C-alpha positions in Angstrom: 132.9 58.8 102.8 135.1 59.7 105.7 134.8 62.1 108.7 136.3 65.5 108.9 137.9 65.8 112.3 140.7 67.6 114.2 140.8 68.7 117.8 141.0 72.4 116.7 137.8 72.6 114.7 135.9 74.6 117.3 138.7 77.2 117.6 139.0 77.3 113.8 135.2 78.0 113.6 135.8 80.9 116.0 138.6 82.3 113.9 136.3 82.0 110.9 133.5 84.0 112.8 135.9 86.7 114.0 137.2 87.3 110.5 133.7 87.4 109.1 132.6 89.8 111.8 135.5 92.1 110.9 134.6 92.0 107.2 131.0 92.9 107.9 131.9 95.8 110.1 133.9 97.3 107.2 131.0 96.8 104.8 128.0 99.1 104.2 125.9 96.8 106.3 125.5 97.0 110.1 126.7 93.9 112.0 124.1 94.5 114.7 121.2 94.3 112.1 122.4 90.9 111.1 122.8 89.7 114.7 119.4 91.1 115.6 117.7 89.3 112.7 119.0 85.9 113.9 118.1 86.7 117.5 114.6 87.8 116.7 113.6 85.2 114.1 113.7 81.4 113.6 115.6 79.7 116.3 116.4 83.0 118.0 120.2 82.3 118.2 122.9 84.8 117.8 124.8 85.3 114.5 127.9 83.9 116.3 126.0 80.7 117.2 124.9 80.3 113.6 128.4 80.8 112.2 130.2 78.6 114.7 127.5 76.1 115.6 128.3 72.5 114.9 126.5 70.3 112.4 123.7 69.3 114.8 123.0 73.0 115.5 122.8 73.8 111.8 120.5 70.8 111.2 118.2 72.0 114.0 117.9 75.6 112.9 118.1 75.4 109.1 114.3 75.3 108.5 113.4 77.6 111.3 114.9 80.6 109.6 113.3 80.0 106.2 110.7 82.8 105.6 107.4 81.9 103.9 108.2 84.2 101.0 111.8 83.0 100.9 112.9 86.6 100.7 115.4 87.9 103.1 116.8 91.4 104.0 119.7 92.5 101.9 122.1 92.2 104.8 121.3 88.5 105.1 121.6 88.0 101.4 125.0 89.7 101.7 126.3 86.6 103.4 126.1 84.9 100.0 127.9 87.8 98.4 130.6 87.6 101.0 131.1 83.9 100.1 131.1 84.4 96.4 133.1 87.6 96.0 135.4 87.7 99.0 135.8 84.4 100.9 136.0 81.9 98.0 138.5 83.8 95.9 142.2 83.2 96.4 143.2 86.8 96.0 140.5 88.1 98.5 140.2 87.7 102.2 137.8 88.7 105.0 139.9 90.5 107.6 143.0 91.9 105.9 145.1 89.1 107.4 144.7 86.7 104.6 141.8 84.6 105.9 139.8 83.0 103.1 138.6 79.6 101.9 142.1 78.6 101.0 143.3 79.3 104.5 140.3 77.5 106.0 140.9 74.3 104.1 144.6 74.4 105.0 143.8 74.9 108.7 141.4 72.0 108.7 144.2 69.8 107.4 142.1 67.4 105.3 143.9 66.6 102.0 141.5 64.0 100.5 137.9 64.6 99.6 135.7 63.4 102.5 132.8 62.7 100.2 134.5 60.1 98.0 137.9 59.5 99.6 139.3 59.2 96.0 140.8 62.6 95.1 143.4 64.8 96.8 142.2 68.3 97.6 145.4 69.9 99.0 146.3 73.5 98.2 149.1 74.2 95.7 151.7 76.9 95.6 152.2 78.1 92.0 155.4 79.9 91.1 154.7 83.5 90.4 151.0 83.0 90.8 150.6 82.2 94.5 148.5 79.6 96.3 145.4 78.1 94.9 142.8 75.6 96.2 142.4 72.3 94.3 139.3 71.8 96.5 135.8 73.2 96.2 133.7 74.2 99.3 130.4 72.4 99.1 127.5 74.0 101.0 126.0 71.0 102.7 122.8 73.0 103.0 122.7 74.8 99.7 123.1 78.6 99.8 120.1 79.3 97.5 117.6 77.7 99.9 119.6 78.6 103.0 121.4 81.9 102.3 121.6 82.6 106.1 124.0 79.6 106.4 126.2 80.6 103.5 129.1 81.5 105.8 128.5 79.0 108.6 131.8 77.1 109.2 130.3 73.6 109.6 128.2 74.1 106.5 131.3 74.4 104.3 132.6 71.0 103.3 136.0 70.9 101.5 135.4 68.5 98.6 136.8 67.6 95.2 135.4 69.4 92.2 133.9 66.1 91.0 131.8 65.5 94.1 130.8 69.2 94.4 129.6 69.1 90.8 127.8 65.8 91.2 126.1 66.8 94.4 125.2 70.3 93.2 122.0 71.2 95.1 120.9 67.7 95.8 120.3 66.8 99.5 122.5 64.3 101.2 121.7 63.0 104.6 125.1 62.6 106.4 127.7 65.3 106.9 131.4 64.5 107.3 131.3 67.0 110.2 128.6 65.2 112.1 130.3 64.0 115.3 127.3 62.1 116.5 127.7 59.2 114.0 130.3 56.6 113.3 130.7 56.7 109.5 132.8 53.6 109.5 129.7 51.5 110.5 127.4 53.1 108.0 129.4 52.3 104.9 131.6 49.3 104.1 133.5 47.9 101.1 133.6 44.2 100.1 134.0 42.3 96.9 132.6 39.4 94.9 134.3 37.3 92.3 133.1 36.3 88.9 135.4 33.3 88.4 138.0 31.2 90.2 140.7 32.9 88.2 140.2 36.3 90.0 143.8 36.3 91.4 145.1 36.4 87.9 142.6 38.8 86.4 141.3 41.9 88.2 138.4 42.0 85.7 136.9 39.0 87.6 136.5 41.1 90.8 133.5 43.3 91.5 133.7 46.0 94.2 130.6 46.1 96.3 129.6 49.1 98.4 127.4 48.1 101.4 125.7 50.8 103.4 123.0 51.6 105.9 119.8 53.4 104.9 120.9 56.4 106.9 123.6 57.2 104.3 121.6 56.1 101.2 121.2 59.7 99.9 125.0 60.2 100.1 125.8 57.0 98.2 123.1 57.6 95.5 123.4 61.4 95.0 127.2 61.3 94.9 127.3 58.2 92.8 129.7 56.4 95.1 128.9 52.8 94.1 129.6 53.6 90.4 132.7 55.6 91.2 134.2 52.7 93.2 133.3 50.1 90.6 136.4 51.0 88.6 138.7 50.2 91.5 138.8 46.5 90.9 142.6 46.7 90.5 143.1 48.1 94.0 141.2 45.2 95.5 143.0 42.8 93.3 146.4 44.0 94.5 145.4 43.7 98.2 144.1 40.2 97.7 147.3 39.2 95.8 149.5 40.6 98.5 147.5 38.7 101.1 148.3 35.5 99.3 152.0 36.2 98.9 152.7 37.8 102.3 150.9 35.2 104.5 151.5 35.1 108.2 154.5 32.7 107.9 156.2 34.9 105.4 155.7 38.0 107.6 157.1 36.2 110.6 160.2 35.3 108.5 160.6 38.9 107.4 160.6 40.0 111.1 163.2 37.3 112.0 165.5 38.1 109.0 165.0 41.9 108.9 164.4 42.9 112.5 166.3 46.2 111.8 163.4 47.1 109.5 160.4 45.5 111.1 159.4 45.2 114.7 156.0 43.8 114.2 153.5 42.4 111.7 151.6 45.7 112.0 154.5 47.6 110.5 154.7 45.1 107.5 150.9 45.5 107.0 151.2 49.3 106.9 153.9 49.0 104.3 152.0 46.5 102.1 148.5 47.9 102.3 149.1 51.6 102.9 150.3 53.6 105.8 146.8 54.5 107.0 144.7 51.6 108.1 142.9 53.2 111.0 139.9 55.6 111.0 141.8 58.6 112.4 144.0 58.7 109.3 141.7 58.0 106.4 141.8 61.6 105.4 145.5 61.4 104.5 145.3 59.1 101.4 142.9 58.4 98.5 141.1 55.0 98.8 142.2 54.6 102.4 138.7 53.5 103.5 138.5 50.9 100.7 141.9 49.6 101.5 141.1 49.4 105.2 137.8 47.5 104.7 139.2 45.0 102.3 142.2 44.4 104.5 140.2 44.0 107.7 137.4 41.9 106.2 139.6 39.5 104.1 143.3 39.7 105.0 143.8 40.6 108.6 142.1 37.6 110.1 
């Protein structure tokens, strides 16, 4: 699992809210009724605060707005309808300017599933048929239990269809939007070997996912340990490269090809993937696995 981050998320959440507000104003429901419901119930926040609030805000208010009967006014239930019938569909939009789920995912800029870091989720442009998402939007707090959060920006997690289907309505404990935590310290990849012949046979390598209790629900409900068990070959390739391209070999490459390499770091990026730092894990599948194996077993 990796973090969703860019320095424009707050402004993107505001764009999301403004488009949603425009849509509601053109509907049969009154925007002020929706805003008043949020202000007079639960956490007594404005509709804008609920739509644009970061993950910690959503976590704080989610249970405060649940009614004992779990029944809500039609204008609150309408938020689910907006998501299902207008926002999530490629040929629909909220504001007449093309803003929808496809546009949201493109603006965020994440192209790899943050839940599993295994699958690309970039949009595609189909000839004669227009753009289409390859991602799903997972409601971190599911929209059946929390219909009032159905259109909250930081409740919508771009994910691959596999993770969205596996998670379904199960609860997971850590959101990739949560800026209070360091995901890199909560989950870590390592390996164990079944025989001394592991450098000649990737079947002798077992991928191990170590994690803190805080993220246990994510690992178990998304099946991450099982998903990564098949990536023995990726670990095998990293370990093999580590044996071949040792420190002396890399120093020789720099001496003999200084027009190509200025540092050992450049060689490492070429050998083990261009993205070996936390800020760029969202750009390539298995980047977190590659980084952990490299740092734990090759770098030092």
